[in-house]
C-alpha positions, 0 to 999 in steps of 0.5 A: 632842622630840629624841633623840640618835642617834634623831631628832626627834619631834612631841609636846605637853604637854596641860593637860587631863591634869594642868593644874598639872604641865603649867604647871610643865613649860612654865616649864622649857622647854627641858628637857634630860637624859641618857636612861636606859631601862626595858623600856617607856620612856625617862626622864630627871631634870628639875628639878620637884618635885611630887606626883602630880596625876592618877595613871594606872594604865596607860601607852600607847605615846606617852604623856609622863609625869611620875614624882613619886618620882624627878622623872623625865620619861618617854616610853613606847614600849610599853604597860605597867602602871607600877610606881609612880605616873605622871602623864600630861602629854602625847603623842608622835607618830611611829614610837615603835619607834625609841626602843628603839634609844636608847643610855643616856646619849643627850641628850634635849631638849624645846623649844617650837615658836614 
């Protein structure tokens, strides 16, 4: 996963968390978007429309999530209680504190490793 101005991170979509949602995300790869920020996460809109498969009530730093109401892919860099339904779809590894420096509008790109 590449964050413009911040760097690259290793991560993975994990089918166990939400098998149908993860399968559909994998079909969308590569995924690109313009980042926006909440106080605990980066998010960007994606072309996936589906309901909450397995909702989580807490997010941890490094969680990759899908937010069904607005079709956002979310990357948490702090632990938090989300204000709305979230579906955990994967995990990101590395120094997550750097993500706080991401500028709104920066490009985010997710690709499959071959």
